[in-house]
N, C-alpha and C positions, 0 to 999 in steps of 0.2 A: 434568474436561474440558468445555468450551461447547459444543465442536464433535468429534466422530469420525465421520471419513469413511475405510470399509474396502473397498476393491476396488471402489469406484463404477466403473461403467460406464454410457453414453447409446451405443446402437444404432441409426441407422438406415438400414434396410436391410443395404447391402455397409461403410457409414462408420464408423466409430468415434470418434463425436464428442468422448468422453470412457472412458479406456481402465483402466480397472483401477487406480486413483488412490487414495492414501491418505495421510491425513495426522491432526493433531488441533492444537487451539485452543484455549488456556484465556483465564478471565477476566483482565482486565486488560494486553491483547494487541491492538494495529492492525496486521492481516498486510495485505501487498497483495498481491494474486493477479493476477500480471501474466503476458502470452503476445502471439503478434500477433494480425490479425484470426482468426476461425476456428481457434482453437488448442484452444476448449474451456471458457473463463474464463464466459458468460452461462448455458452449458448445466449448469456443477457448480454455479454460484450457482442456479439454477433450481431444482435436485432437491433441494438443501437446504432452499432455501425451502416445495419440496411443493407448488410449481409445476408441474414434470414430474417424473415418475413415474422411477427409473433400469433400468435392461436387467436390470443385475446386481447386486454389493455392496449394501453395506449403510450409514447413515448417520446419529448421531443429533444432538440437537440439545439439552442442559440435560439430556440424558436420556431425552430421548425420539424414538422412532424414527420418521423422516419419511415411510413408509409407510403403519404400522399406527397410528400417533401423531398424523397430521398435524395436525390441529386442537391439539389440544396444541403443537407445534412451530412453529405460523404464532403464536398467544400470545406467544409469547416471541420472536420475532425482527422486524426492522423493517427493510421489504427495498424500496431505491430502486431499482427495472430500467431498464438503459440506454435504455427510449425514453421512461422518466417519463409514466404515462399519467396526463393530467387531465382533468376536468370542464372546458372553457373557457368553458361557460354560469355556471356556478355562481360566486357570490361567495367569495372568498377562505377568511372566515370558516364560510361556509354548508357548504363542501366540507370543511372539518375538523370541522364539525361530524357530516359524514355519514358520517366515517373513526373521528370518536368515537363513533357508534351500531355500527357493521360489527364494535368491539370491545368493545362494552358496557360503554362507560366510567362511563355513569351522570349520577350527581351532582357527578362528580368534573371530566367534560368544559370546561365551561367555565371552569373556571380552568385545568386543563391547555394547553388552546388558547390561553390568553394567555402561558402560562412558552413555550411551543414559539415562537408568533410574534418573540415576546420574545429567545430564542436565536438562531433563524435571522435575522434584522434585518428580518422581512417589518411591523414596525410602519405604516410612511409607507405600505403597500399596502394594508392590512388589508380595506379598504373598497371595492375596486376588484374587478370579473371576474376571472378566471384569465385570459383572452382578455386580457386587455387591457395583462396586466402584460410586462413585458422576457425575452428568455431565463435572462438569469440570473435574477432573480425567479422565474418557473417553477422554476425549477432549484432557488428555497429551497422551494419549495411543496412539492416532493416530498422533499425533505428531511424539512419540517416534519413531513408525514403519515406518513413513516419514524418518527421518532420521540416519534408522540403518543400509543403509549401503553405509553412507557418501559419498552422490551424489554432484554431482556437479551444480544443478539447483534443484532449492525447490519448489515447485509450491502448495500454500496453500488456500483453498477454506473454507472463514471464521475460521479460527483457533483458535482464542480467542473465541467462543462460549460457553457460559455454563458457563464461568473463574468466578471468584469472586474479588474481586480488588487488594486483593496482586497477586491471583494466573496471572492476567492480569496484570501486571508490570513484574512478573518471566518468563513470556513467549514473553510478548513485547523485555525485555533485551537479550535475550537467542538469537531471531530472529533477533536485528540488530548487534549481537555478529557472527552471522553464517553467516550474509551479507555480511562482510567484504571478505570473502575467497570463498562466493556461488555468484551462481544467484539465486535471491527470486523474486518470483512472489504471491502480499502475495491481495486476494480478500476479501473485508469486506464493509459492510453497515454504519462502525462507522468511521467517517472523523476524528476525533481526534489521532484515530488508527493509519491509515495513516499519518497526521499531525507528530506523533510522532515516526513512524519507518522508513517512506520512504522517498527516495530521489526523484524520481519520478511518475510521476501517470499518467495511460491512462484512461482517457474516455470513455467507451462504451456507447451508444442507440439505440437500432434499431436495431442491427447487423452493424452497424459504428463506428468508430473510429472517435470521434470529437472533442479530446482534447487531446496532450500529451507530455508533460513539464517535466522539472525541476518545482518541487513545490514551490518554489521562483517566476521564472517565470508568471505560473501561476497564483501567486498571484495578479502578476500586470496585468494581462490578462483583470479580471474583469469588468463589467462595471460598476457596483457599486461604488460608491464611499471608499475606504477608506479614513480615517480622522488621524488629529495630533489638539489633545486639547493641549493649551498654555497656558501659565500665563504669563504676564509682570510684573514689579515694576515698571514701566514706561506708561505714555499713549501710547495709540497708534488707528489708525484708520483701518478701516477696508478696505479703499483704500490701503493704504500703505501693508498691508496684502496679498492683493487682488493682486496686482503689484510683488510680490513672483513667481518667476518659477515654473510651474505645478500645480499652485492651479488653482482649476476648481470652487470652489463656500469659499466664508466664512461667519460663523454665529458666532451668539454672545450666547451661551445656559445658558451665567449667567451675571451677572456683572463684574465679576473678570476674564474670561476664556472669549479666542478665538477659534474658530473650524475651522480648512483648511483643507479641502476637495483635492480628488485627487486621479485621479489611478496611480501614481507614490509616494507612500507614503514616500518610502526611501528616493526619491530624494530629494524632497520636504523638508523632516527634515535636509538635510546636508544646501540647500538654507537657511531655516528659520534661523540655525545658523551662517551662513554669512550675514544675512540679519543684527540679535543683533548684531554683531559683528563691523557692519558697519557703523550704526546706533546706538550705544551704547545704547541700550536697554536690561538690563538684564532680564533673562528666570527665574523666579524660579518656574517654574515644564512644564512640558513637555511629553505627552502620545502619543503613537500614535497606531493607529488600523489599520493592515492590512487587506485585504480582508480573510475571512474564506474561508476553501475549501469546506464549506459545500452549502455556499452564493453562488460560484463560479461554485459549482458541479451541485445547482437548478436552476442558469440562462444558465447553456449550455444546460442540458436533457430538459428544456422549449421549448426553443427553436426548437426543430428538429419537 
């Protein structure tokens, strides 16, 4: 495993910002790390990167302990903090050379700087001072410095803040590409972003992990039903549709359509097709609506 976290806690006085959380992340996995403001997301990421010492518990990155082998951890982690600290008086390439020096990249620095400038779409702005860049390009500089030393693990706290729709699409694709060969933790409040990029989601609230699973599995666990909207060529009764395995409720939103509610939409869709085949009913249209991650997030964080 690239990251192993066991009973990790951070306490400030009487406040437990992070409360004995545990999880494991492997290479080639992009994980959305989600939670309301103040849930403990940034604190957790700061501990994993060695920026903050934990109060108790342990964590390793690529086999190195975050406390006793902090420098080894930092060599293998690329970190974009939420605040994206940059030196505004530095030119873009000057700043990246400075970061390359911190990582002791030596003779490979110039070539790698050119590569990350190209990867993050900074080529048109490479000769400008950072302070003269738009917010979106400043965010790209933050991503570039996180990538510069080609780390095995990327920890990105709100990486798409300030990006316009075109920039957003580019950075999302970049993160997906990087996720094929690295371990990526992505923290964001934009649920559609997680659905577009991530394989898995960890939801934290009040310092505790309240959900940890692949996105498809989480969407099946929501308490509110997803639904299927179906239209048949032949008459069909509500009683017949209610008997389809997995259907929890049947409704008729208009004279032509039936709405089938379920906590297992994918399974019900298969059963519906089998029902139509066995009973010689032709389906004219079929639309399914699984639980959105945003709905699940609201449900889970309201329970705690």
